[in-house]
C-alpha positions as CSV (number, residue, x, y, z in Angstrom):
1,X,5.1,90.4,11.4
2,X,7.7,93.0,11.0
3,X,10.7,93.5,9.0
4,X,13.2,91.4,10.8
5,X,11.2,88.4,11.4
6,X,10.1,88.7,7.5
7,X,13.9,88.4,6.6
8,X,14.5,85.3,8.8
9,X,11.4,83.6,7.2
10,X,12.8,84.2,3.7
11,X,16.1,83.1,4.9
12,X,14.6,80.1,6.2
13,X,12.6,79.5,3.1
14,X,15.8,79.8,0.6
15,X,18.0,77.7,3.2
16,X,15.4,74.5,3.0
17,X,15.0,74.9,-0.5
18,X,18.4,75.1,-1.3
19,X,18.7,71.8,1.2
20,X,16.0,69.9,-0.8
21,X,17.8,70.5,-4.2
22,X,21.3,69.3,-2.6
23,X,19.5,66.2,-1.6
24,X,17.8,65.3,-4.7
25,X,21.0,66.0,-6.8
26,X,22.9,63.5,-8.4
27,X,26.2,64.8,-7.1
28,X,29.4,66.0,-9.6
29,X,31.9,62.8,-9.7
30,X,29.1,60.4,-9.6
31,X,29.6,56.7,-11.8
32,X,26.9,54.9,-13.4
33,X,26.6,51.8,-14.8
34,X,24.0,50.1,-16.1
35,X,21.5,49.0,-19.1
36,X,18.0,48.3,-20.5
37,X,16.2,45.4,-21.5
38,X,13.3,45.0,-23.6
39,X,11.0,42.4,-25.2
40,X,8.0,42.9,-27.4
41,X,5.6,40.5,-29.2
42,X,3.3,41.0,-32.0
43,X,0.9,39.2,-33.8
44,X,-1.5,39.0,-36.6
45,X,-4.2,37.2,-38.4
46,X,-4.5,37.3,-41.6
47,X,-5.5,34.0,-42.7
48,X,-2.9,32.5,-40.9
49,X,-0.4,33.9,-37.5
50,X,2.3,36.1,-38.3
51,X,4.2,36.4,-34.9
52,X,7.0,39.6,-34.8
53,X,9.0,39.3,-31.6
54,X,11.7,41.7,-30.6
55,X,14.6,41.4,-27.8
56,X,16.4,44.5,-26.5
57,X,19.5,45.4,-24.6
58,X,21.2,48.3,-23.8
59,X,24.2,48.2,-21.0
60,X,25.9,51.2,-20.5
61,X,28.2,53.4,-18.3
62,X,28.7,57.0,-17.3
63,X,30.2,59.7,-15.1
64,X,28.5,63.0,-14.0
65,X,30.6,66.0,-15.0
66,X,28.0,68.3,-13.0
67,X,25.1,68.4,-10.5
68,X,22.4,65.7,-12.7
69,X,24.4,66.0,-15.8
70,X,26.1,62.8,-17.1
71,X,28.1,61.5,-20.5
72,X,28.5,58.5,-21.1
73,X,29.0,55.5,-23.5
74,X,26.5,52.8,-24.5
75,X,25.6,49.9,-26.6
76,X,22.4,48.6,-27.9
77,X,21.8,45.9,-29.4
78,X,18.5,43.7,-30.6
79,X,17.4,40.6,-32.7
80,X,14.1,40.3,-33.8
81,X,12.3,37.2,-35.6
82,X,8.9,36.8,-37.4
83,X,7.3,33.0,-37.5
84,X,4.6,32.6,-40.1
85,X,2.3,29.6,-39.1
86,X,1.1,28.1,-41.9
87,X,4.6,27.8,-43.3
88,X,7.6,27.6,-40.7
89,X,10.1,26.3,-43.0
90,X,10.1,29.9,-44.9
91,X,10.7,31.5,-41.5
92,X,13.5,34.5,-42.1
93,X,16.6,34.1,-39.8
94,X,16.6,37.1,-37.1
95,X,17.2,40.6,-37.9
96,X,19.4,42.4,-36.0
97,X,20.8,45.7,-35.4
98,X,23.7,46.9,-33.3
99,X,24.6,50.6,-32.2
100,X,27.2,52.2,-30.0
101,X,28.1,55.6,-29.2
102,X,28.4,58.5,-27.2
103,X,25.7,59.9,-24.9
104,X,24.4,62.8,-22.7
105,X,22.4,62.1,-19.9
106,X,20.2,65.0,-18.0
107,X,18.3,64.4,-14.5
108,X,15.2,66.4,-13.5
109,X,14.9,65.1,-9.7
110,X,11.2,66.0,-8.2
111,X,12.7,64.1,-4.9
112,X,15.2,61.8,-3.5
113,X,13.1,59.0,-5.3
114,X,11.5,59.8,-8.6
115,X,12.6,62.2,-11.3
116,X,12.7,62.7,-15.0
117,X,15.4,62.1,-17.6
118,X,16.4,62.9,-20.6
119,X,19.0,61.0,-23.6
120,X,20.3,62.4,-26.0
121,X,23.0,59.5,-27.8
122,X,24.6,59.6,-31.4
123,X,27.1,57.2,-32.9
124,X,27.2,54.2,-35.8
125,X,24.7,51.6,-36.2
126,X,24.3,48.9,-38.5
127,X,21.5,45.9,-39.2
128,X,21.2,43.1,-40.5
129,X,17.3,42.4,-41.9
130,X,16.2,38.9,-44.0
131,X,14.2,39.6,-46.1
132,X,11.6,38.1,-49.1
133,X,11.9,38.8,-53.1
134,X,9.4,36.3,-53.9
135,X,7.6,33.6,-51.9
136,X,10.9,31.4,-51.7
137,X,13.5,33.7,-52.3
138,X,14.8,35.7,-49.8
139,X,17.6,38.7,-49.9
140,X,19.7,39.9,-46.8
141,X,19.9,43.2,-46.3
142,X,22.4,45.2,-44.4
143,X,22.3,49.0,-43.4
144,X,25.4,50.4,-41.9
145,X,25.6,54.1,-41.0
146,X,25.3,56.7,-38.1
147,X,21.9,57.7,-35.9
148,X,21.3,60.4,-33.4
149,X,17.9,60.4,-31.1
150,X,16.1,61.9,-28.1
151,X,15.0,59.3,-25.1
152,X,12.8,60.8,-22.4
153,X,11.7,58.9,-19.7
154,X,11.4,58.4,-15.3
155,X,13.6,57.6,-13.3
156,X,13.0,55.6,-9.5
157,X,15.3,54.8,-6.5
158,X,14.0,52.3,-4.5
159,X,17.5,53.1,-2.4
160,X,20.0,55.8,-3.1
161,X,22.7,53.9,-5.0
162,X,20.6,52.1,-7.4
163,X,17.1,53.2,-9.7
164,X,15.4,51.7,-12.2
165,X,14.7,53.8,-15.6
166,X,11.3,53.3,-18.1
167,X,10.7,54.5,-21.7
168,X,8.3,54.3,-24.2
169,X,10.3,55.2,-27.4
170,X,12.8,58.0,-28.6
171,X,12.6,60.8,-31.6
172,X,15.5,59.8,-33.5
173,X,17.3,60.8,-36.9
174,X,19.3,57.9,-38.9
175,X,21.3,57.6,-41.7
176,X,22.7,54.2,-43.3
177,X,23.4,52.7,-46.8
178,X,22.0,49.8,-48.1
179,X,23.7,47.0,-49.3
180,X,23.6,44.6,-51.8
181,X,23.2,48.2,-53.4
182,X,26.3,49.8,-54.3
183,X,24.9,53.2,-54.6
184,X,21.6,53.7,-51.9
185,X,21.6,55.6,-48.5
186,X,18.3,56.2,-47.0
187,X,17.9,59.0,-43.9
188,X,14.8,58.8,-41.7
189,X,13.3,61.1,-38.9
190,X,10.8,61.0,-37.3
191,X,9.3,59.4,-33.4
192,X,8.5,56.2,-32.4
193,X,6.2,55.8,-29.1
194,X,4.1,53.2,-27.6
195,X,3.8,50.5,-25.3
196,X,5.7,48.0,-28.0
197,X,8.8,50.8,-27.2
198,X,8.8,49.9,-23.0
199,X,12.0,49.7,-22.1
200,X,13.1,48.8,-18.4
201,X,16.5,50.0,-17.4
202,X,18.6,49.5,-13.9
203,X,21.7,51.4,-12.8
204,X,24.2,51.5,-9.9
205,X,25.2,55.2,-8.8
206,X,28.8,55.1,-7.5
207,X,29.5,57.7,-5.4
208,X,25.8,59.3,-4.5
């Protein structure tokens, strides 16, 4: 192969690579609107059945400021309940949690239909958790403060303008004030991954 043919081949390869990248990228100017939903249920038998269930929903809206890079805002609401089979009269009210804040999301598309994504979010959070202080007395605990989280996931596009995403947990930091305590603050940093954290989402991409 002479030099002229080699240069021609390299030019074609470079052009093909650039075209493939352009085709798989989610272009700047795209608007996304969607959310995720999840449900988990866990049962323990300790002489009685203790069932813990949780429902999660998280709508979001974003705008791609560059190819494959979006900024936006999301809301995350969850409600969970624990029931005890032998003591139905002592079942507590549902524990609830609310998070709202901005996010930055990056997509790494491996093909036109499949890719990885990472979501970095932060914002305000508030939760309500009823708990027992003794077998017959309950206490309602409220926590409010801020959070930061990094959530990896995968995304699949069955059609160009609609994507299905999935994740199995996150790496996060929380800092909250606890009530009814007048001065207690709690900070947590750690990872939470597993099938009980499985969450699916669907997003429309306008302008893709």
